[in-house]
C-alpha positions as CSV (number, residue, x, y, z in Angstrom):
1,M,150.1,-128.5,-167.3
2,S,152.3,-131.4,-166.4
3,R,155.6,-130.9,-164.5
4,K,158.7,-133.0,-164.2
5,P,158.9,-134.9,-160.9
6,S,161.1,-133.1,-158.4
7,R,164.5,-134.5,-157.3
8,A,162.9,-135.5,-154.0
9,V,160.2,-137.5,-155.8
10,M,162.8,-139.2,-158.0
11,E,165.0,-140.1,-155.0
12,A,161.9,-141.5,-153.2
13,R,161.2,-143.7,-156.2
14,A,164.8,-145.0,-156.5
15,P,164.6,-147.7,-153.8
16,A,161.5,-149.2,-155.5
17,S,163.4,-149.3,-158.8
18,V,166.3,-151.1,-157.2
19,E,163.9,-153.6,-155.6
20,R,162.7,-154.5,-159.0
21,D,166.2,-155.4,-160.2
22,D,166.8,-158.8,-161.7
23,A,170.1,-160.5,-161.0
24,V,171.8,-159.1,-164.1
25,T,170.6,-155.6,-163.4
26,A,171.7,-155.8,-159.8
27,L,175.1,-156.9,-160.9
28,Y,175.5,-154.0,-163.4
29,R,174.3,-151.6,-160.8
30,A,176.8,-152.9,-158.2
31,L,179.5,-152.6,-160.8
32,D,178.3,-149.1,-161.8
33,Y,178.5,-150.4,-165.3
34,F,177.6,-147.7,-167.9
35,P,179.4,-148.6,-171.2
36,T,180.9,-145.7,-173.1
37,P,179.7,-144.7,-176.6
38,P,182.7,-145.5,-178.8
39,W,182.7,-142.0,-180.4
40,A,183.1,-140.4,-177.0
41,A,186.1,-142.7,-176.3
42,R,187.7,-141.5,-179.6
43,A,187.1,-137.9,-178.5
44,G,189.1,-138.7,-175.3
45,A,191.9,-140.3,-177.4
46,E,192.2,-137.1,-179.5
47,L,192.3,-135.0,-176.4
48,V,195.1,-137.0,-174.9
49,Q,197.0,-136.8,-178.2
50,R,196.6,-133.0,-178.1
51,L,197.9,-132.8,-174.6
52,D,200.7,-135.4,-175.1
53,P,201.6,-136.0,-178.8
54,L,204.2,-138.6,-177.7
55,A,201.7,-140.8,-175.9
56,K,202.0,-144.4,-177.0
57,T,200.6,-146.8,-174.3
58,V,197.4,-146.8,-172.4
59,W,195.9,-148.8,-169.5
60,E,192.1,-149.0,-169.5
61,P,191.4,-150.5,-166.1
62,A,187.5,-150.6,-166.2
63,C,187.2,-152.0,-169.7
64,G,183.9,-153.8,-169.4
65,E,183.1,-155.2,-172.8
66,G,185.6,-153.1,-174.7
67,H,183.4,-150.1,-175.5
68,M,186.3,-147.7,-174.7
69,A,189.4,-150.0,-175.0
70,G,188.5,-150.9,-178.5
71,P,188.3,-147.4,-179.9
72,L,191.4,-146.3,-177.8
73,A,193.3,-149.1,-179.6
74,E,192.8,-147.2,-182.8
75,Y,195.2,-144.6,-181.4
76,F,197.4,-146.3,-178.8
77,S,198.7,-149.7,-177.7
78,V,196.1,-150.6,-175.1
79,F,196.2,-152.9,-172.1
80,A,192.6,-153.6,-170.8
81,S,191.5,-155.0,-167.5
82,D,188.4,-155.0,-165.3
83,I,187.4,-156.3,-161.9
84,H,184.6,-158.4,-163.5
85,P,184.9,-161.0,-166.2
86,H,182.9,-159.4,-168.9
87,G,184.8,-161.4,-171.5
88,F,187.1,-158.6,-172.6
89,G,190.5,-157.9,-171.1
90,L,192.3,-159.3,-168.0
91,V,190.3,-159.8,-164.8
92,E,192.1,-157.6,-162.3
93,D,191.0,-155.2,-159.5
94,F,192.8,-152.0,-160.4
95,L,192.5,-150.7,-156.8
96,Q,194.0,-153.9,-155.3
97,P,196.4,-155.3,-157.9
98,S,198.1,-158.6,-157.6
99,L,201.8,-158.5,-156.6
100,E,203.1,-159.3,-160.1
101,R,201.1,-156.4,-161.6
102,R,201.8,-153.7,-159.1
103,A,204.8,-152.5,-161.1
104,W,202.9,-152.3,-164.4
105,S,202.8,-148.9,-166.0
106,A,201.7,-147.1,-169.2
107,D,202.0,-143.6,-170.5
108,W,198.3,-142.9,-169.7
109,V,195.4,-144.4,-167.7
110,I,192.2,-143.7,-169.6
111,T,188.9,-145.0,-168.5
112,N,185.2,-144.5,-167.6
113,P,185.5,-145.5,-163.9
114,P,182.9,-146.6,-161.4
115,F,181.8,-143.2,-160.1
116,K,181.9,-144.3,-156.5
117,D,185.6,-145.2,-156.9
118,L,186.5,-142.0,-158.8
119,S,189.1,-140.7,-156.3
120,G,190.7,-144.2,-155.9
121,F,191.0,-144.6,-159.7
122,V,192.6,-141.2,-160.1
123,S,195.1,-141.8,-157.3
124,R,196.0,-145.3,-158.5
125,G,196.1,-144.1,-162.1
126,L,198.7,-141.4,-161.2
127,E,200.8,-144.1,-159.5
128,V,201.0,-146.3,-162.6
129,A,200.8,-143.7,-165.5
130,R,204.0,-142.0,-166.6
131,S,202.2,-139.0,-168.0
132,G,198.7,-138.7,-166.8
133,V,195.1,-139.9,-166.2
134,A,192.0,-139.1,-168.3
135,M,188.6,-140.0,-166.9
136,L,185.2,-139.7,-168.6
137,L,182.8,-138.5,-165.9
138,R,179.5,-136.7,-165.3
139,T,180.3,-133.0,-165.5
140,A,178.7,-132.8,-162.0
141,A,181.8,-134.5,-160.6
142,V,183.1,-131.0,-159.9
143,E,180.2,-130.4,-157.5
144,S,181.6,-132.0,-154.4
145,G,183.4,-130.5,-151.4
146,G,185.0,-133.9,-150.7
147,R,186.6,-133.9,-154.1
148,Y,187.7,-130.2,-154.0
149,S,191.5,-130.9,-153.8
150,L,191.2,-133.6,-156.5
151,I,189.4,-131.3,-158.8
152,Q,191.7,-128.4,-158.1
153,A,194.6,-130.6,-159.3
154,L,193.1,-130.9,-162.8
155,S,195.2,-130.2,-165.8
156,L,192.2,-129.8,-168.2
157,Q,188.5,-130.4,-168.5
158,A,186.8,-131.0,-171.9
159,T,182.9,-130.9,-171.8
160,F,180.9,-132.4,-174.5
161,S,178.6,-130.0,-176.2
162,E,176.6,-133.0,-177.6
163,R,174.9,-135.5,-175.4
164,V,176.8,-138.7,-174.5
165,S,174.3,-141.4,-174.0
166,M,175.1,-143.9,-171.3
167,R,172.7,-146.6,-169.9
168,L,173.0,-149.2,-167.3
169,G,174.5,-152.4,-168.7
170,F,174.6,-151.6,-172.4
171,W,175.3,-149.0,-175.1
172,D,172.1,-147.8,-176.8
173,P,173.0,-145.9,-179.9
174,D,169.5,-144.6,-180.4
175,H,168.8,-142.8,-177.2
176,S,170.0,-139.7,-175.5
177,F,169.8,-138.5,-171.9
178,A,170.0,-135.1,-170.2
179,T,173.2,-135.9,-168.3
180,T,176.3,-134.0,-169.4
181,Y,179.7,-135.5,-169.5
182,S,183.3,-134.2,-169.5
183,W,186.7,-135.6,-169.9
184,F,188.8,-134.8,-166.8
185,V,192.5,-134.9,-167.1
186,W,195.3,-135.0,-164.5
187,M,198.9,-134.8,-165.6
188,H,202.2,-135.2,-163.8
189,P,204.2,-132.0,-163.6
190,D,206.9,-133.1,-166.1
191,A,204.1,-134.1,-168.6
192,E,202.5,-130.7,-168.2
193,A,205.8,-129.0,-168.7
194,R,206.3,-130.7,-172.1
195,S,202.7,-130.4,-173.2
196,P,201.7,-128.1,-176.2
197,L,199.0,-126.8,-173.8
198,R,201.4,-126.0,-171.0
199,Q,200.9,-122.3,-171.1
200,A,197.2,-122.5,-170.9
201,I,197.6,-124.8,-167.9
202,V,200.0,-122.5,-166.2
203,E,197.8,-119.4,-166.7
204,A,194.7,-121.1,-165.5
205,R,196.5,-122.4,-162.4
206,A,197.6,-118.8,-161.7
207,I,194.0,-117.8,-161.1
208,G,193.1,-121.0,-159.2
209,G,191.5,-123.0,-162.0
210,W,192.2,-125.2,-165.0
211,P,191.7,-124.9,-168.7
212,H,188.1,-125.8,-169.7
213,V,187.2,-126.4,-173.3
214,L,184.2,-127.8,-175.3
215,V,184.2,-130.8,-177.4
216,P,182.5,-129.1,-180.4
217,P,179.3,-130.0,-182.1
218,G,179.8,-132.5,-184.9
219,A,182.2,-134.7,-182.9
220,R,179.6,-137.5,-182.7
221,D,179.2,-137.7,-186.5
222,R,182.9,-137.3,-187.2
223,L,184.0,-139.9,-184.7
224,W,181.2,-142.4,-185.3
225,H,182.4,-145.5,-187.3
226,A,180.2,-147.4,-189.6
227,D,180.7,-150.7,-187.8
228,D,180.3,-149.4,-184.2
229,V,176.8,-150.7,-183.8
230,R,177.8,-154.1,-185.0
231,K,180.8,-154.2,-182.7
232,Y,179.5,-152.5,-179.5
233,A,175.7,-152.3,-179.4
234,K,173.6,-155.1,-178.1
235,L,170.0,-155.6,-177.0
236,A,169.2,-154.6,-173.4
237,P,169.5,-157.7,-171.2
238,A,165.8,-158.3,-170.4
239,P,164.3,-157.6,-168.0
240,L,166.9,-154.9,-167.3
241,F,165.2,-151.9,-165.6
242,D,165.1,-149.0,-167.9
243,G,166.5,-146.5,-165.5
244,A,168.3,-143.1,-165.9
245,S,171.7,-142.6,-167.3
246,A,174.9,-142.7,-165.2
C-alpha cells in the first residue's frame, strides 16, 4: 500500500525543487506570487460589505496581474499597486512607500499578501485604512506563536468550505489543492463599533477569541463569472516548476 511522503521527506525535497527553478519561477517564488482565484476575491468583497456596508474605497497593495483587484473593482473603487511591474497597477513598495504616497488612504486594504510579509502588511494596512484590513491567507496562519498578538486582534475569520486553488505564478482554474484558506479581517475600534456584526465581535472578544464563520459551499459557482478564464487565466510560464500551492 502506497503512503503519502512525510513532511520531513517533502522538506528534504524542497531544496532540489528550488534548484531546478528557471528565472521566471525563481522570480515568482521570491515574490511569493500566488494569484487569487477571482471568485475567492469576490467572496472577500462580500465579507467586507457585510462588515462595513458603507465601504467605498479599497487599496489592493499586492495586485500582481489584477486577479484580486479586478473582481474587487466590481464592488468598490479600487487603487492597485505592487512592488513588481506585473503590468497592472502602480509599481510601489507598500511597506516602504514613497514620500508623496505615505499619506494615501482608503476605507479598506484588501489583498493576498506575500506570506513572509504578513505582519508588515497588516500593520501598514491599518495605518492607511480608515476602517480595516482584509487578508486572504492560508488558514494555518493562526498556527504561530510569533503571530499570537496579531491573530488575537482579529475582528473576524471566514474560512472557505470549498478549496481555493492557488499555484505559483498563475491561476489554474482546473486544479485544486489540499491547502485551506481563510479571509482574516482586522478592524479599527470605531469601524467595529458601527459594524452590523459588532455584537458578535464583542461577545467573541469576551472569551478571548473572534467570530469564525464558513464561506458556504456553492460560493465558487455563484461567484464564478463566465469571462473569468478569459480575463485571468493563462498558460503556466514554461518551464515553471509544478510545485505545491501557497
